[in-house]
N, CA, C and O atoms as a GROMACS GRO file, in nm:
protein
  608
    1MET      N    1  -1.806  -0.180   3.487
    1MET     CA    2  -1.757  -0.111   3.368
    1MET      C    3  -1.854  -0.137   3.254
    1MET      O    4  -1.908  -0.247   3.239
    2ARG      N    5  -1.876  -0.034   3.174
    2ARG     CA    6  -1.961  -0.052   3.057
    2ARG      C    7  -1.907   0.030   2.941
    2ARG      O    8  -1.844   0.134   2.961
    3ILE      N    9  -1.933  -0.018   2.820
    3ILE     CA   10  -1.894   0.051   2.698
    3ILE      C   11  -2.021   0.104   2.634
    3ILE      O   12  -2.119   0.030   2.619
    4GLU      N   13  -2.021   0.232   2.596
    4GLU     CA   14  -2.138   0.290   2.533
    4GLU      C   15  -2.096   0.400   2.436
    4GLU      O   16  -1.988   0.457   2.448
    5GLU      N   17  -2.184   0.426   2.340
    5GLU     CA   18  -2.155   0.535   2.246
    5GLU      C   19  -2.167   0.668   2.319
    5GLU      O   20  -2.256   0.687   2.403
    6TYR      N   21  -2.078   0.759   2.286
    6TYR     CA   22  -2.076   0.892   2.348
    6TYR      C   23  -2.136   0.991   2.250
    6TYR      O   24  -2.092   1.002   2.136
    7THR      N   25  -2.236   1.064   2.296
    7THR     CA   26  -2.301   1.164   2.211
    7THR      C   27  -2.293   1.304   2.269
    7THR      O   28  -2.355   1.397   2.218
    8GLY      N   29  -2.217   1.320   2.376
    8GLY     CA   30  -2.205   1.450   2.441
    8GLY      C   31  -2.105   1.541   2.372
    8GLY      O   32  -2.058   1.513   2.262
    9ASP      N   33  -2.075   1.650   2.438
    9ASP     CA   34  -1.979   1.749   2.390
    9ASP      C   35  -1.839   1.688   2.396
    9ASP      O   36  -1.790   1.656   2.504
   10ARG      N   37  -1.777   1.672   2.282
   10ARG     CA   38  -1.647   1.604   2.279
   10ARG      C   39  -1.536   1.683   2.346
   10ARG      O   40  -1.435   1.626   2.386
   11SER      N   41  -1.554   1.813   2.360
   11SER     CA   42  -1.451   1.890   2.431
   11SER      C   43  -1.441   1.844   2.577
   11SER      O   44  -1.337   1.862   2.641
   12GLU      N   45  -1.548   1.785   2.630
   12GLU     CA   46  -1.547   1.738   2.768
   12GLU      C   47  -1.462   1.613   2.787
   12GLU      O   48  -1.422   1.582   2.899
   13ILE      N   49  -1.434   1.540   2.678
   13ILE     CA   50  -1.349   1.422   2.690
   13ILE      C   51  -1.217   1.440   2.616
   13ILE      O   52  -1.141   1.344   2.600
   14ALA      N   53  -1.190   1.562   2.571
   14ALA     CA   54  -1.066   1.588   2.497
   14ALA      C   55  -0.943   1.556   2.581
   14ALA      O   56  -0.839   1.520   2.526
   15TRP      N   57  -0.952   1.568   2.713
   15TRP     CA   58  -0.839   1.534   2.800
   15TRP      C   59  -0.797   1.389   2.779
   15TRP      O   60  -0.678   1.357   2.784
   16LEU      N   61  -0.893   1.303   2.756
   16LEU     CA   62  -0.861   1.162   2.732
   16LEU      C   63  -0.794   1.143   2.596
   16LEU      O   64  -0.697   1.068   2.584
   17LEU      N   65  -0.845   1.211   2.494
   17LEU     CA   66  -0.784   1.200   2.362
   17LEU      C   67  -0.640   1.251   2.364
   17LEU      O   68  -0.555   1.200   2.291
   18ARG      N   69  -0.614   1.351   2.446
   18ARG     CA   70  -0.478   1.406   2.454
   18ARG      C   71  -0.379   1.305   2.513
   18ARG      O   72  -0.258   1.320   2.494
   19LEU      N   73  -0.428   1.205   2.584
   19LEU     CA   74  -0.337   1.101   2.636
   19LEU      C   75  -0.274   1.023   2.521
   19LEU      O   76  -0.166   0.967   2.536
   20ALA      N   77  -0.342   1.021   2.406
   20ALA     CA   78  -0.293   0.946   2.290
   20ALA      C   79  -0.254   1.035   2.172
   20ALA      O   80  -0.213   0.985   2.068
   21GLU      N   81  -0.267   1.166   2.188
   21GLU     CA   82  -0.239   1.259   2.077
   21GLU      C   83  -0.158   1.377   2.127
   21GLU      O   84  -0.203   1.454   2.212
   22ASP      N   85  -0.036   1.391   2.073
   22ASP     CA   86   0.052   1.501   2.112
   22ASP      C   87   0.040   1.623   2.021
   22ASP      O   88   0.102   1.726   2.048
   23SER      N   89  -0.038   1.613   1.914
   23SER     CA   90  -0.053   1.725   1.821
   23SER      C   91  -0.191   1.789   1.840
   23SER      O   92  -0.293   1.732   1.804
   24GLU      N   93  -0.190   1.909   1.896
   24GLU     CA   94  -0.317   1.982   1.914
   24GLU      C   95  -0.381   2.011   1.778
   24GLU      O   96  -0.503   2.010   1.766
   25ARG      N   97  -0.299   2.038   1.679
   25ARG     CA   98  -0.350   2.066   1.545
   25ARG      C   99  -0.426   1.946   1.488
   25ARG      O  100  -0.536   1.961   1.435
   26LEU      N  101  -0.366   1.828   1.499
   26LEU     CA  102  -0.435   1.709   1.449
   26LEU      C  103  -0.560   1.678   1.530
   26LEU      O  104  -0.664   1.644   1.474
   27LEU      N  105  -0.552   1.690   1.662
   27LEU     CA  106  -0.667   1.665   1.748
   27LEU      C  107  -0.784   1.756   1.710
   27LEU      O  108  -0.897   1.710   1.699
   28ALA      N  109  -0.756   1.883   1.690
   28ALA     CA  110  -0.862   1.977   1.651
   28ALA      C  111  -0.924   1.937   1.518
   28ALA      O  112  -1.043   1.961   1.496
   29GLY      N  113  -0.846   1.877   1.431
   29GLY     CA  114  -0.896   1.838   1.300
   29GLY      C  115  -0.987   1.717   1.301
   29GLY      O  116  -1.068   1.700   1.210
   30TYR      N  117  -0.975   1.630   1.403
   30TYR     CA  118  -1.059   1.510   1.403
   30TYR      C  119  -1.150   1.497   1.525
   30TYR      O  120  -1.231   1.404   1.531
   31LEU      N  121  -1.141   1.586   1.620
   31LEU     CA  122  -1.219   1.574   1.743
   31LEU      C  123  -1.367   1.553   1.717
   31LEU      O  124  -1.431   1.474   1.786
   32ASP      N  125  -1.423   1.622   1.620
   32ASP     CA  126  -1.567   1.614   1.595
   32ASP      C  127  -1.604   1.525   1.477
   32ASP      O  128  -1.713   1.536   1.421
   33THR      N  129  -1.512   1.435   1.438
   33THR     CA  130  -1.542   1.344   1.327
   33THR      C  131  -1.578   1.206   1.383
   33THR      O  132  -1.554   1.176   1.500
   34GLY      N  133  -1.635   1.124   1.298
   34GLY     CA  134  -1.659   0.983   1.332
   34GLY      C  135  -1.750   0.963   1.451
   34GLY      O  136  -1.834   1.047   1.485
   35ARG      N  137  -1.730   0.847   1.514
   35ARG     CA  138  -1.810   0.808   1.630
   35ARG      C  139  -1.716   0.780   1.747
   35ARG      O  140  -1.601   0.742   1.729
   36VAL      N  141  -1.768   0.800   1.867
   36VAL     CA  142  -1.690   0.779   1.988
   36VAL      C  143  -1.764   0.683   2.080
   36VAL      O  144  -1.884   0.695   2.102
   37TRP      N  145  -1.688   0.588   2.134
   37TRP     CA  146  -1.738   0.500   2.239
   37TRP      C  147  -1.653   0.524   2.362
   37TRP      O  148  -1.533   0.549   2.353
   38VAL      N  149  -1.717   0.518   2.477
   38VAL     CA  150  -1.645   0.542   2.602
   38VAL      C  151  -1.660   0.422   2.694
   38VAL      O  152  -1.757   0.346   2.687
   39ALA      N  153  -1.562   0.408   2.781
   39ALA     CA  154  -1.568   0.311   2.891
   39ALA      C  155  -1.601   0.390   3.016
   39ALA      O  156  -1.538   0.491   3.046
   40ARG      N  157  -1.702   0.344   3.087
   40ARG     CA  158  -1.743   0.413   3.210
   40ARG      C  159  -1.724   0.320   3.330
   40ARG      O  160  -1.752   0.201   3.326
   41ASP      N  161  -1.675   0.381   3.436
   41ASP     CA  162  -1.667   0.316   3.566
   41ASP      C  163  -1.764   0.394   3.653
   41ASP      O  164  -1.729   0.499   3.706
   42GLY      N  165  -1.884   0.342   3.668
   42GLY     CA  166  -1.990   0.420   3.732
   42GLY      C  167  -2.026   0.535   3.640
   42GLY      O  168  -2.059   0.513   3.523
   43ASP      N  169  -2.020   0.657   3.690
   43ASP     CA  170  -2.048   0.775   3.609
   43ASP      C  171  -1.922   0.835   3.545
   43ASP      O  172  -1.932   0.927   3.464
   44GLU      N  173  -1.807   0.783   3.582
   44GLU     CA  174  -1.680   0.839   3.535
   44GLU      C  175  -1.637   0.778   3.402
   44GLU      O  176  -1.634   0.656   3.387
   45ILE      N  177  -1.605   0.863   3.306
   45ILE     CA  178  -1.551   0.817   3.178
   45ILE      C  179  -1.402   0.794   3.197
   45ILE      O  180  -1.328   0.885   3.235
   46VAL      N  181  -1.358   0.670   3.170
   46VAL     CA  182  -1.219   0.632   3.197
   46VAL      C  183  -1.146   0.586   3.071
   46VAL      O  184  -1.028   0.551   3.077
   47GLY      N  185  -1.215   0.584   2.958
   47GLY     CA  186  -1.152   0.545   2.832
   47GLY      C  187  -1.239   0.588   2.716
   47GLY      O  188  -1.359   0.612   2.732
   48GLN      N  189  -1.176   0.597   2.598
   48GLN     CA  190  -1.252   0.636   2.480
   48GLN      C  191  -1.184   0.580   2.355
   48GLN      O  192  -1.063   0.556   2.353
   49LEU      N  193  -1.264   0.559   2.254
   49LEU     CA  194  -1.216   0.522   2.121
   49LEU      C  195  -1.294   0.604   2.020
   49LEU      O  196  -1.417   0.604   2.022
   50LEU      N  197  -1.223   0.674   1.932
   50LEU     CA  198  -1.284   0.750   1.823
   50LEU      C  199  -1.250   0.677   1.693
   50LEU      O  200  -1.133   0.654   1.663
   51ALA      N  201  -1.353   0.641   1.617
   51ALA     CA  202  -1.334   0.572   1.489
   51ALA      C  203  -1.415   0.643   1.382
   51ALA      O  204  -1.520   0.701   1.411
   52ALA      N  205  -1.365   0.638   1.259
   52ALA     CA  206  -1.434   0.705   1.148
   52ALA      C  207  -1.413   0.626   1.020
   52ALA      O  208  -1.311   0.559   1.004
   53PRO      N  209  -1.511   0.633   0.929
   53PRO     CA  210  -1.490   0.573   0.797
   53PRO      C  211  -1.365   0.633   0.733
   53PRO      O  212  -1.337   0.752   0.745
   54HIS      N  213  -1.290   0.546   0.666
   54HIS     CA  214  -1.163   0.587   0.605
   54HIS      C  215  -1.150   0.516   0.471
   54HIS      O  216  -1.105   0.402   0.463
   55GLY      N  217  -1.191   0.585   0.367
   55GLY     CA  218  -1.191   0.520   0.236
   55GLY      C  219  -1.310   0.426   0.222
   55GLY      O  220  -1.403   0.428   0.303
   56GLU      N  221  -1.305   0.346   0.119
   56GLU     CA  222  -1.415   0.256   0.090
   56GLU      C  223  -1.405   0.128   0.172
   56GLU      O  224  -1.300   0.063   0.171
   57ASN      N  225  -1.510   0.092   0.243
   57ASN     CA  226  -1.518  -0.032   0.320
   57ASN      C  227  -1.417  -0.043   0.434
   57ASN      O  228  -1.387  -0.154   0.479
   58THR      N  229  -1.365   0.069   0.480
   58THR     CA  230  -1.265   0.068   0.587
   58THR      C  231  -1.301   0.172   0.692
   58THR      O  232  -1.347   0.281   0.660
   59TRP      N  233  -1.279   0.137   0.815
   59TRP     CA  234  -1.288   0.231   0.926
   59TRP      C  235  -1.150   0.246   0.986
   59TRP      O  236  -1.070   0.152   0.985
   60GLU      N  237  -1.121   0.365   1.039
   60GLU     CA  238  -0.995   0.389   1.107
   60GLU      C  239  -1.021   0.418   1.255
   60GLU      O  240  -1.107   0.499   1.289
   61ILE      N  241  -0.946   0.351   1.340
   61ILE     CA  242  -0.942   0.390   1.481
   61ILE      C  243  -0.848   0.509   1.486
   61ILE      O  244  -0.727   0.494   1.470
   62VAL      N  245  -0.903   0.625   1.510
   62VAL     CA  246  -0.828   0.749   1.504
   62VAL      C  247  -0.760   0.778   1.637
   62VAL      O  248  -0.650   0.832   1.640
   63ASN      N  249  -0.825   0.742   1.747
   63ASN     CA  250  -0.771   0.771   1.878
   63ASN      C  251  -0.828   0.670   1.977
   63ASN      O  252  -0.948   0.643   1.977
   64LEU      N  253  -0.742   0.617   2.060
   64LEU     CA  254  -0.782   0.524   2.166
   64LEU      C  255  -0.699   0.557   2.289
   64LEU      O  256  -0.576   0.560   2.283
   65ALA      N  257  -0.766   0.583   2.401
   65ALA     CA  258  -0.694   0.615   2.523
   65ALA      C  259  -0.772   0.567   2.645
   65ALA      O  260  -0.895   0.573   2.649
   66ILE      N  261  -0.697   0.519   2.742
   66ILE     CA  262  -0.753   0.474   2.869
   66ILE      C  263  -0.682   0.553   2.979
   66ILE      O  264  -0.560   0.570   2.976
   67ALA      N  265  -0.759   0.602   3.076
   67ALA     CA  266  -0.700   0.673   3.190
   67ALA      C  267  -0.599   0.580   3.258
   67ALA      O  268  -0.623   0.460   3.271
   68GLU      N  269  -0.487   0.636   3.300
   68GLU     CA  270  -0.381   0.555   3.362
   68GLU      C  271  -0.434   0.469   3.476
   68GLU      O  272  -0.389   0.355   3.493
   69SER      N  273  -0.527   0.521   3.553
   69SER     CA  274  -0.581   0.448   3.669
   69SER      C  275  -0.658   0.322   3.629
   69SER      O  276  -0.684   0.236   3.713
   70HIS      N  277  -0.695   0.311   3.501
   70HIS     CA  278  -0.778   0.198   3.457
   70HIS      C  279  -0.711   0.111   3.350
   70HIS      O  280  -0.776   0.026   3.290
   71ARG      N  281  -0.584   0.132   3.325
   71ARG     CA  282  -0.513   0.052   3.226
   71ARG      C  283  -0.488  -0.089   3.280
   71ARG      O  284  -0.480  -0.112   3.400
   72GLY      N  285  -0.477  -0.182   3.185
   72GLY     CA  286  -0.449  -0.320   3.222
   72GLY      C  287  -0.571  -0.399   3.264
   72GLY      O  288  -0.558  -0.509   3.317
   73ARG      N  289  -0.688  -0.346   3.240
   73ARG     CA  290  -0.814  -0.412   3.279
   73ARG      C  291  -0.893  -0.464   3.159
   73ARG      O  292  -1.004  -0.515   3.176
   74GLY      N  293  -0.837  -0.451   3.039
   74GLY     CA  294  -0.907  -0.500   2.920
   74GLY      C  295  -1.000  -0.400   2.855
   74GLY      O  296  -1.073  -0.435   2.762
   75LEU      N  297  -1.000  -0.275   2.903
   75LEU     CA  298  -1.092  -0.176   2.847
   75LEU      C  299  -1.056  -0.138   2.704
   75LEU      O  300  -1.146  -0.117   2.622
   76GLY      N  301  -0.928  -0.130   2.673
   76GLY     CA  302  -0.887  -0.100   2.536
   76GLY      C  303  -0.936  -0.206   2.439
   76GLY      O  304  -0.989  -0.174   2.332
   77ARG      N  305  -0.920  -0.331   2.477
   77ARG     CA  306  -0.969  -0.441   2.393
   77ARG      C  307  -1.122  -0.436   2.382
   77ARG      O  308  -1.177  -0.460   2.274
   78ASP      N  309  -1.190  -0.406   2.492
   78ASP     CA  310  -1.336  -0.395   2.489
   78ASP      C  311  -1.381  -0.285   2.393
   78ASP      O  312  -1.477  -0.302   2.318
   79LEU      N  313  -1.312  -0.172   2.396
   79LEU     CA  314  -1.347  -0.062   2.306
   79LEU      C  315  -1.320  -0.100   2.161
   79LEU      O  316  -1.400  -0.068   2.073
   80ILE      N  317  -1.211  -0.168   2.135
   80ILE     CA  318  -1.183  -0.214   1.998
   80ILE      C  319  -1.289  -0.312   1.953
   80ILE      O  320  -1.338  -0.303   1.840
   81ASP      N  321  -1.325  -0.406   2.039
   81ASP     CA  322  -1.429  -0.504   2.003
   81ASP      C  323  -1.559  -0.434   1.966
   81ASP      O  324  -1.626  -0.473   1.870
   82ARG      N  325  -1.595  -0.330   2.040
   82ARG     CA  326  -1.718  -0.257   2.011
   82ARG      C  327  -1.707  -0.185   1.876
   82ARG      O  328  -1.800  -0.189   1.796
   83ALA      N  329  -1.594  -0.119   1.852
   83ALA     CA  330  -1.574  -0.048   1.726
   83ALA      C  331  -1.575  -0.145   1.608
   83ALA      O  332  -1.632  -0.114   1.503
   84VAL      N  333  -1.514  -0.261   1.623
   84VAL     CA  334  -1.512  -0.361   1.517
   84VAL      C  335  -1.654  -0.410   1.488
   84VAL      O  336  -1.693  -0.425   1.372
   85THR      N  337  -1.730  -0.434   1.593
   85THR     CA  338  -1.870  -0.477   1.575
   85THR      C  339  -1.950  -0.371   1.500
   85THR      O  340  -2.026  -0.404   1.409
   86GLU      N  341  -1.934  -0.246   1.538
   86GLU     CA  342  -2.007  -0.137   1.472
   86GLU      C  343  -1.961  -0.118   1.328
   86GLU      O  344  -2.043  -0.093   1.240
   87ALA      N  345  -1.831  -0.128   1.303
   87ALA     CA  346  -1.779  -0.114   1.167
   87ALA      C  347  -1.834  -0.224   1.078
   87ALA      O  348  -1.877  -0.198   0.965
   88ARG      N  349  -1.833  -0.345   1.128
   88ARG     CA  350  -1.888  -0.459   1.051
   88ARG      C  351  -2.036  -0.436   1.020
   88ARG      O  352  -2.080  -0.460   0.908
   89ALA      N  353  -2.113  -0.391   1.119
   89ALA     CA  354  -2.256  -0.366   1.100
   89ALA      C  355  -2.280  -0.257   0.996
   89ALA      O  356  -2.384  -0.256   0.930
   90ALA      N  357  -2.185  -0.165   0.983
   90ALA     CA  358  -2.197  -0.055   0.886
   90ALA      C  359  -2.146  -0.095   0.747
   90ALA      O  360  -2.147  -0.014   0.655
   91GLY      N  361  -2.102  -0.220   0.734
   91GLY     CA  362  -2.057  -0.268   0.604
   91GLY      C  363  -1.908  -0.262   0.578
   91GLY      O  364  -1.863  -0.292   0.468
   92ALA      N  365  -1.831  -0.223   0.678
   92ALA     CA  366  -1.685  -0.219   0.661
   92ALA      C  367  -1.630  -0.361   0.651
   92ALA      O  368  -1.684  -0.454   0.710
   93ARG      N  369  -1.522  -0.375   0.577
   93ARG     CA  370  -1.454  -0.504   0.565
   93ARG      C  371  -1.317  -0.504   0.632
   93ARG      O  372  -1.250  -0.606   0.641
   94ARG      N  373  -1.277  -0.385   0.679
   94ARG     CA  374  -1.145  -0.375   0.741
   94ARG      C  375  -1.145  -0.257   0.838
   94ARG      O  376  -1.214  -0.158   0.819
   95VAL      N  377  -1.064  -0.272   0.944
   95VAL     CA  378  -1.040  -0.163   1.038
   95VAL      C  379  -0.890  -0.138   1.038
   95VAL      O  380  -0.810  -0.232   1.042
   96GLU      N  381  -0.851  -0.009   1.033
   96GLU     CA  382  -0.710   0.030   1.036
   96GLU      C  383  -0.682   0.112   1.160
   96GLU      O  384  -0.772   0.172   1.219
   97VAL      N  385  -0.555   0.112   1.199
   97VAL     CA  386  -0.510   0.197   1.309
   97VAL      C  387  -0.362   0.225   1.287
   97VAL      O  388  -0.289   0.141   1.234
   98ALA      N  389  -0.319   0.342   1.329
   98ALA     CA  390  -0.178   0.379   1.319
   98ALA      C  391  -0.127   0.416   1.457
   98ALA      O  392  -0.201   0.468   1.540
   99THR      N  393   0.001   0.389   1.479
   99THR     CA  394   0.066   0.426   1.604
   99THR      C  395   0.213   0.453   1.576
   99THR      O  396   0.262   0.428   1.466
  100ALA      N  397   0.282   0.503   1.676
  100ALA     CA  398   0.424   0.532   1.661
  100ALA      C  399   0.505   0.404   1.668
  100ALA      O  400   0.478   0.316   1.750
  101THR      N  401   0.606   0.394   1.582
  101THR     CA  402   0.695   0.278   1.588
  101THR      C  403   0.771   0.274   1.720
  101THR      O  404   0.817   0.168   1.763
  102ALA      N  405   0.784   0.389   1.785
  102ALA     CA  406   0.855   0.397   1.913
  102ALA      C  407   0.773   0.341   2.029
  102ALA      O  408   0.829   0.311   2.134
  103ASP      N  409   0.643   0.328   2.011
  103ASP     CA  410   0.556   0.286   2.122
  103ASP      C  411   0.542   0.134   2.123
  103ASP      O  412   0.447   0.078   2.068
  104ILE      N  413   0.638   0.070   2.186
  104ILE     CA  414   0.643  -0.076   2.190
  104ILE      C  415   0.516  -0.135   2.252
  104ILE      O  416   0.468  -0.239   2.208
  105GLY      N  417   0.463  -0.070   2.355
  105GLY     CA  418   0.341  -0.118   2.418
  105GLY      C  419   0.224  -0.121   2.322
  105GLY      O  420   0.147  -0.217   2.321
  106ASN      N  421   0.210  -0.017   2.240
  106ASN     CA  422   0.101  -0.015   2.141
  106ASN      C  423   0.122  -0.120   2.033
  106ASN      O  424   0.026  -0.183   1.989
  107LEU      N  425   0.247  -0.139   1.990
  107LEU     CA  426   0.274  -0.241   1.888
  107LEU      C  427   0.229  -0.378   1.938
  107LEU      O  428   0.166  -0.454   1.865
  108ARG      N  429   0.262  -0.407   2.060
  108ARG     CA  430   0.221  -0.534   2.122
  108ARG      C  431   0.069  -0.543   2.135
  108ARG      O  432   0.009  -0.644   2.100
  109PHE      N  433   0.008  -0.437   2.185
  109PHE     CA  434  -0.136  -0.435   2.209
  109PHE      C  435  -0.215  -0.460   2.081
  109PHE      O  436  -0.303  -0.547   2.078
  110TYR      N  437  -0.185  -0.386   1.975
  110TYR     CA  438  -0.264  -0.400   1.852
  110TYR      C  439  -0.248  -0.538   1.789
  110TYR      O  440  -0.343  -0.593   1.734
  111GLN      N  441  -0.129  -0.593   1.797
  111GLN     CA  442  -0.110  -0.728   1.743
  111GLN      C  443  -0.188  -0.830   1.826
  111GLN      O  444  -0.243  -0.925   1.770
  112ARG      N  445  -0.193  -0.812   1.955
  112ARG     CA  446  -0.271  -0.902   2.040
  112ARG      C  447  -0.422  -0.889   2.013
  112ARG      O  448  -0.499  -0.981   2.041
  113CYS      N  449  -0.462  -0.774   1.959
  113CYS     CA  450  -0.603  -0.753   1.924
  113CYS      C  451  -0.634  -0.799   1.780
  113CYS      O  452  -0.743  -0.773   1.730
  114GLY      N  453  -0.540  -0.865   1.716
  114GLY     CA  454  -0.566  -0.922   1.584
  114GLY      C  455  -0.526  -0.836   1.466
  114GLY      O  456  -0.557  -0.870   1.352
  115PHE      N  457  -0.458  -0.724   1.491
  115PHE     CA  458  -0.415  -0.637   1.382
  115PHE      C  459  -0.279  -0.683   1.329
  115PHE      O  460  -0.198  -0.740   1.402
  116ARG      N  461  -0.257  -0.657   1.200
  116ARG     CA  462  -0.131  -0.690   1.135
  116ARG      C  463  -0.070  -0.565   1.074
  116ARG      O  464  -0.142  -0.479   1.022
  117MET      N  465   0.061  -0.555   1.079
  117MET     CA  466   0.130  -0.439   1.023
  117MET      C  467   0.116  -0.438   0.872
  117MET      O  468   0.126  -0.541   0.805
  118THR      N  469   0.093  -0.317   0.819
  118THR     CA  470   0.079  -0.304   0.673
  118THR      C  471   0.180  -0.210   0.610
  118THR      O  472   0.225  -0.235   0.499
  119ARG      N  473   0.217  -0.103   0.680
  119ARG     CA  474   0.313  -0.009   0.621
  119ARG      C  475   0.371   0.083   0.728
  119ARG      O  476   0.316   0.098   0.837
  120ILE      N  477   0.484   0.145   0.692
  120ILE     CA  478   0.548   0.242   0.780
  120ILE      C  479   0.557   0.375   0.708
  120ILE      O  480   0.592   0.381   0.590
  121VAL      N  481   0.524   0.481   0.779
  121VAL     CA  482   0.536   0.616   0.726
  121VAL      C  483   0.654   0.681   0.799
  121VAL      O  484   0.647   0.706   0.920
  122ARG      N  485   0.760   0.706   0.726
  122ARG     CA  486   0.879   0.766   0.786
  122ARG      C  487   0.855   0.914   0.817
  122ARG      O  488   0.787   0.985   0.742
  123ASP      N  489   0.912   0.959   0.927
  123ASP     CA  490   0.907   1.100   0.968
  123ASP      C  491   0.764   1.153   0.980
  123ASP      O  492   0.736   1.268   0.945
  124ALA      N  493   0.674   1.070   1.030
  124ALA     CA  494   0.534   1.111   1.047
  124ALA      C  495   0.514   1.205   1.165
  124ALA      O  496   0.414   1.277   1.171
  125PHE      N  497   0.607   1.205   1.259
  125PHE     CA  498   0.593   1.285   1.380
  125PHE      C  499   0.701   1.392   1.385
  125PHE      O  500   0.819   1.360   1.396
  126GLY      N  501   0.661   1.517   1.376
  126GLY     CA  502   0.754   1.629   1.381
  126GLY      C  503   0.680   1.759   1.359
  126GLY      O  504   0.558   1.758   1.343
  127PRO      N  505   0.750   1.869   1.357
  127PRO     CA  506   0.686   2.001   1.342
  127PRO      C  507   0.601   2.014   1.216
  127PRO      O  508   0.500   2.083   1.217
  128ASP      N  509   0.641   1.947   1.107
  128ASP     CA  510   0.563   1.956   0.983
  128ASP      C  511   0.424   1.895   0.996
  128ASP      O  512   0.333   1.931   0.923
  129THR      N  513   0.408   1.802   1.091
  129THR     CA  514   0.279   1.736   1.111
  129THR      C  515   0.213   1.777   1.242
  129THR      O  516   0.117   1.715   1.287
  130GLY      N  517   0.267   1.884   1.304
  130GLY     CA  518   0.204   1.939   1.424
  130GLY      C  519   0.255   1.885   1.556
  130GLY      O  520   0.195   1.912   1.660
  131TYR      N  521   0.364   1.809   1.554
  131TYR     CA  522   0.419   1.752   1.677
  131TYR      C  523   0.542   1.831   1.722
  131TYR      O  524   0.621   1.876   1.638
  132PRO      N  525   0.558   1.848   1.853
  132PRO     CA  526   0.677   1.917   1.903
  132PRO      C  527   0.804   1.838   1.872
  132PRO      O  528   0.800   1.716   1.853
  133LEU      N  529   0.915   1.908   1.868
  133LEU     CA  530   1.045   1.842   1.850
  133LEU      C  531   1.083   1.759   1.972
  133LEU      O  532   1.038   1.786   2.084
  134ASN      N  533   1.166   1.661   1.949
  134ASN     CA  534   1.230   1.583   2.055
  134ASN      C  535   1.135   1.504   2.143
  134ASN      O  536   1.163   1.482   2.261
  135LEU      N  537   1.022   1.460   2.088
  135LEU     CA  538   0.935   1.370   2.164
  135LEU      C  539   0.996   1.230   2.163
  135LEU      O  540   1.065   1.191   2.069
  136ASP      N  541   0.970   1.157   2.271
  136ASP     CA  542   1.014   1.019   2.274
  136ASP      C  543   0.913   0.936   2.351
  136ASP      O  544   0.830   0.988   2.425
  137VAL      N  545   0.921   0.805   2.332
  137VAL     CA  546   0.840   0.711   2.407
  137VAL      C  547   0.938   0.615   2.473
  137VAL      O  548   1.004   0.536   2.406
  138ASP      N  549   0.946   0.621   2.604
  138ASP     CA  550   1.039   0.538   2.680
  138ASP      C  551   1.182   0.547   2.627
  138ASP      O  552   1.252   0.446   2.619
  139GLY      N  553   1.223   0.667   2.591
  139GLY     CA  554   1.359   0.689   2.545
  139GLY      C  555   1.382   0.661   2.398
  139GLY      O  556   1.494   0.680   2.349
  140ILE      N  557   1.279   0.617   2.325
  140ILE     CA  558   1.291   0.593   2.181
  140ILE      C  559   1.238   0.717   2.110
  140ILE      O  560   1.124   0.757   2.135
  141PRO      N  561   1.317   0.778   2.021
  141PRO     CA  562   1.270   0.898   1.951
  141PRO      C  563   1.141   0.871   1.873
  141PRO      O  564   1.128   0.770   1.805
  142LEU      N  565   1.049   0.964   1.884
  142LEU     CA  566   0.920   0.955   1.814
  142LEU      C  567   0.939   1.014   1.675
  142LEU      O  568   0.947   1.136   1.659
  143ARG      N  569   0.945   0.927   1.574
  143ARG     CA  570   0.966   0.972   1.436
  143ARG      C  571   0.868   0.908   1.340
  143ARG      O  572   0.794   0.977   1.270
  144ASP      N  573   0.868   0.774   1.336
  144ASP     CA  574   0.795   0.703   1.232
  144ASP      C  575   0.663   0.646   1.284
  144ASP      O  576   0.644   0.630   1.405
  145GLN      N  577   0.575   0.617   1.191
  145GLN     CA  578   0.440   0.567   1.221
  145GLN      C  579   0.422   0.433   1.152
  145GLN      O  580   0.464   0.414   1.038
  146VAL      N  581   0.358   0.340   1.221
  146VAL     CA  582   0.326   0.210   1.161
  146VAL      C  583   0.174   0.198   1.153
  146VAL      O  584   0.102   0.231   1.247
  147TRP      N  585   0.128   0.148   1.039
  147TRP     CA  586  -0.014   0.123   1.017
  147TRP      C  587  -0.041  -0.026   1.032
  147TRP      O  588   0.038  -0.110   0.988
  148PHE      N  589  -0.155  -0.056   1.093
  148PHE     CA  590  -0.203  -0.193   1.110
  148PHE      C  591  -0.341  -0.203   1.045
  148PHE      O  592  -0.410  -0.102   1.029
  149ASP      N  593  -0.379  -0.324   1.008
  149ASP     CA  594  -0.519  -0.345   0.971
  149ASP      C  595  -0.565  -0.480   1.023
  149ASP      O  596  -0.486  -0.568   1.058
  150ARG      N  597  -0.697  -0.493   1.026
  150ARG     CA  598  -0.762  -0.618   1.070
  150ARG      C  599  -0.881  -0.640   0.979
  150ARG      O  600  -0.972  -0.557   0.971
  151ASP      N  601  -0.881  -0.752   0.911
  151ASP     CA  602  -0.994  -0.786   0.825
  151ASP      C  603  -1.113  -0.826   0.912
  151ASP      O  604  -1.096  -0.888   1.017
  152LEU      N  605  -1.232  -0.790   0.866
  152LEU     CA  606  -1.354  -0.821   0.942
  152LEU      C  607  -1.426  -0.939   0.878
  152LEU      O  608  -1.531  -0.980   0.928
   0.00000   0.00000   0.00000
């Protein structure tokens, strides 16, 4: 497995981003922004992280997804470590990421990667923000968003 920056056509890896993004409208808005790193197993891309500058001295992890066949192997953490290293080298002092409050697995993952909760955005997921009605994560309604940050 190796982590490397991706400079190809992002539409070719959009399937991976869709694993972590249910809003086609939002995906279209950020697909070609920031920088992307991928995890490769041989020639196959099995994970990706898209990060972009967000305000002054901050980078945001906009999308992180690992193919189901490769989850649980540390690739998500490896991609975060690479993004943090690159953000620090670019002069960032903080990295932020947001996820659904309903996604207990993500809440656990980001905290294990050194992120701390900073705020909650109520009703972040719904038709007004480009998400279909009645989404859930493991039976928990998808409504609110939690933001995390990690000082560098």
